[in-house]
BAFI-3210 file (N, C-alpha, C; in Angstrom, 3 decimals, decimal comma, padded with zeros to 6 digits):
// residues 67
n [1|2|3|4|5|6|7|8|9|10|11|12|13|14|15|16|17|18|19|20|21|22|23|24|25|26|27|28|29|30|31|32|33|34|35|36|37|38|39|40|41|42|43|44|45|46|47|48|49|50|51|52|53|54|55|56|57|58|59|60|61|62|63|64|65|66|67]
n.u [070,802|070,144|067,771|066,640|065,616|062,853|063,181|061,003|058,570|057,345|054,243|054,262|052,526|050,014|050,307|050,634|048,085|046,313|047,473|046,864|043,984|043,685|044,184|046,966|047,226|048,022|050,666|052,690|052,062|053,052|055,794|056,727|056,014|057,837|060,402|060,411|060,116|062,540|064,379|063,640|064,290|067,243|067,930|067,062|068,984|071,378|071,084|070,829|073,205|074,877|073,899|074,857|077,604|078,052|077,519|079,435|081,669|081,586|082,340|085,107|088,623|088,631|086,040|084,296|081,810|081,908|080,822]
n.v [-105,481|-105,127|-103,258|-104,406|-103,393|-104,735|-106,206|-105,270|-106,947|-108,287|-109,132|-111,572|-113,306|-112,259|-110,066|-111,248|-112,500|-110,128|-108,857|-110,955|-110,851|-108,165|-108,293|-107,650|-105,031|-104,383|-104,816|-102,680|-101,448|-103,276|-103,602|-101,071|-101,190|-103,276|-101,993|-099,906|-101,128|-102,614|-100,492|-099,237|-101,307|-101,585|-099,221|-099,988|-102,115|-100,653|-099,006|-100,979|-102,249|-099,828|-099,671|-102,087|-101,932|-099,648|-100,957|-102,748|-101,137|-100,479|-102,695|-104,040|-105,444|-107,566|-108,541|-107,122|-104,874|-101,584|-098,738]
n.w [-021,953|-025,278|-027,239|-029,993|-033,232|-034,921|-038,405|-041,290|-042,852|-046,078|-047,467|-049,483|-050,698|-050,333|-052,076|-054,400|-055,044|-055,034|-057,332|-059,320|-058,967|-059,851|-062,364|-062,879|-062,368|-059,889|-059,704|-059,921|-057,528|-055,622|-056,201|-055,531|-052,565|-051,733|-052,384|-050,767|-048,240|-048,397|-048,159|-045,756|-043,997|-044,552|-043,208|-040,477|-040,035|-039,851|-037,776|-035,774|-035,914|-034,799|-032,144|-031,264|-031,612|-029,930|-027,329|-027,235|-027,191|-024,500|-023,367|-021,706|-022,103|-020,469|-020,337|-018,756|-017,946|-018,518|-017,206]
ca.u [070,233|069,898|066,465|066,753|064,265|062,513|062,948|059,641|058,309|056,359|053,322|054,102|051,471|048,967|050,407|050,402|046,594|046,141|047,958|046,141|042,632|043,410|045,098|048,373|047,346|048,579|052,016|053,204|052,165|053,752|057,164|056,859|056,111|058,898|061,280|060,024|060,446|063,892|065,096|063,485|065,177|068,484|068,031|067,061|070,272|072,275|070,706|070,919|074,643|075,506|073,660|075,642|078,851|078,030|077,646|080,732|082,704|081,554|082,935|086,637|089,192|088,451|084,824|083,486|080,915|082,325|079,678]
ca.v [-106,123|-104,125|-103,248|-104,453|-103,123|-105,711|-105,764|-105,395|-108,132|-107,941|-110,297|-111,564|-114,041|-111,295|-109,145|-112,207|-112,693|-108,900|-108,836|-111,826|-110,423|-107,107|-108,573|-107,163|-103,586|-104,241|-105,082|-101,353|-101,107|-104,555|-103,062|-099,794|-101,813|-104,226|-101,226|-099,082|-102,115|-102,638|-099,222|-099,163|-102,420|-101,035|-098,210|-100,594|-102,866|-099,923|-098,607|-101,969|-102,109|-099,002|-100,046|-103,295|-101,144|-098,818|-101,670|-103,468|-100,300|-100,468|-103,696|-103,993|-106,689|-108,559|-108,778|-106,276|-103,699|-100,299|-097,713]
ca.w [-023,230|-026,502|-027,989|-031,387|-033,990|-035,930|-039,702|-041,770|-044,086|-047,157|-047,493|-051,112|-051,166|-050,602|-053,228|-055,633|-054,875|-055,355|-058,758|-060,070|-059,079|-060,596|-063,713|-062,942|-062,228|-058,561|-059,710|-059,559|-055,971|-055,016|-056,525|-054,533|-051,282|-051,840|-052,452|-049,358|-046,996|-048,311|-047,817|-044,402|-043,350|-044,546|-042,083|-039,309|-039,723|-039,683|-036,329|-034,828|-035,793|-034,105|-031,141|-030,901|-031,572|-028,688|-026,354|-027,543|-026,857|-023,239|-022,543|-021,696|-022,560|-019,260|-020,359|-017,755|-018,411|-018,186|-017,306]
c.u [069,697|068,621|066,544|065,612|064,148|062,511|061,579|059,782|057,277|055,481|053,110|053,056|050,166|049,007|050,074|048,829|045,958|046,050|047,102|044,457|042,454|043,896|046,184|048,510|047,848|050,150|053,008|053,226|052,983|055,319|057,445|056,906|057,411|060,208|061,385|060,598|062,096|064,769|065,088|064,501|066,538|068,833|067,903|068,273|071,313|072,302|071,189|072,555|075,318|075,022|074,477|077,009|079,053|078,333|078,976|081,783|082,816|082,109|084,490|087,200|088,990|087,007|083,905|082,939|081,362|081,151|080,109]
c.v [-104,869|-104,450|-103,097|-103,971|-104,318|-105,348|-106,034|-106,493|-107,730|-109,282|-110,777|-112,258|-113,172|-110,564|-109,982|-112,211|-111,239|-108,637|-109,788|-111,286|-109,325|-107,150|-107,915|-105,792|-103,379|-104,273|-103,790|-100,946|-102,025|-104,170|-102,029|-100,386|-102,434|-103,144|-100,330|-099,894|-102,301|-101,505|-099,211|-100,388|-102,134|-100,329|-099,055|-101,518|-101,843|-099,289|-099,577|-102,309|-101,211|-099,234|-101,071|-102,762|-100,429|-099,685|-102,508|-102,614|-100,028|-101,616|-103,848|-105,378|-107,825|-109,045|-108,351|-105,200|-102,455|-099,299|-096,228]
c.w [-024,177|-027,056|-029,185|-032,220|-034,939|-037,524|-040,283|-042,827|-044,984|-047,344|-049,222|-051,606|-051,444|-051,664|-054,445|-055,923|-055,553|-056,978|-059,739|-060,311|-059,855|-061,980|-064,087|-062,690|-060,568|-058,426|-059,272|-058,004|-055,010|-055,229|-055,418|-053,094|-050,918|-051,598|-051,336|-048,114|-046,996|-047,753|-046,190|-043,595|-043,576|-043,353|-040,777|-038,972|-039,398|-038,024|-035,225|-034,715|-034,897|-032,598|-030,523|-030,666|-030,251|-027,440|-026,186|-026,803|-025,263|-022,291|-022,748|-022,171|-021,740|-019,408|-019,481|-018,311|-017,975|-018,108|-017,154]
res [m|i|n|y|e|q|e|k|k|v|s|h|l|l|h|l|v|l|s|c|l|s|f|g|f|w|l|p|i|w|f|i|v|c|l|s|v|s|l|e|n|r|g|i|r|k|r|n|k|k|k|e|a|a|l|m|a|k|i|d|d|n|g|r|l|r|l]
***
């Protein structure tokens, strides 16, 4: 079994509330958090694809696992 990494999520509701309470001053921080999480998730997806490809390379045409 492959140990996949979980993608990160942004709590948009929390950031919306903080932006409203701070009269919009929180908006740049929200943008930076979204950008950071997006870039991190891109790396996670790449690593998960590599893990899956490595596993598929170990399975032969008959569906048996090569060690």
